[in-house]
C-alpha positions, 0 to 999 in steps of 0.5 A, a space after each residue: 892718272 890725275 891731271 896733277 900727275 900728268 903736269 909733273 912731266 913736261 916736253 922739255 923733260 922729254 927732250 932730255 930723254 936719253 933711255 927707253 925706260 924714261 921715255 916709257 915712264 914720262 911720255 904717258 904723263 903728257 898724253 892730252 885727253 883723248 877727246 882732244 884729237 888735235 893734241 893727241 896726234 901732236 902728241 904721237 908726233 912728238 912722242 915718235 920723235 923722242 922714240 927715234 932720238 932714244 933709238 940712237 942713244 940707248 943702242 941696247 934697246 935700238 930695235 925696240 925704240 924703233 918699234 915705238 916710234 913707228 907705233 907713234 907714227 901709226 897712231 898720229 896717221 890714224 887721227 889725220 883728219 880725225 
C-alpha cells in the first residue's frame, strides 16, 4: 500500500465506523510504518477501541469484533517498552 493510499483514511473516519467490514477496510490504511513502534502501539490501542465499539453496534458480528479488539490489545501490549 502506498503512502498516498494510507492518507485516504483518517482516525476521524475510523470514529464513524459502525460495521466490522468498515473496520477491516479503514484501519489497515491507518497503520504507521512498522519501524515506528510508538505509533504502532497507539495504532493497535485505537484499533482495539474501534473494534470494541463495533462489537456493540454490529451485533451480527459481535463476537468476531471482540476477537479483533482482543487481538489488537495483545499486539499493543506486545509493543510496550518496545
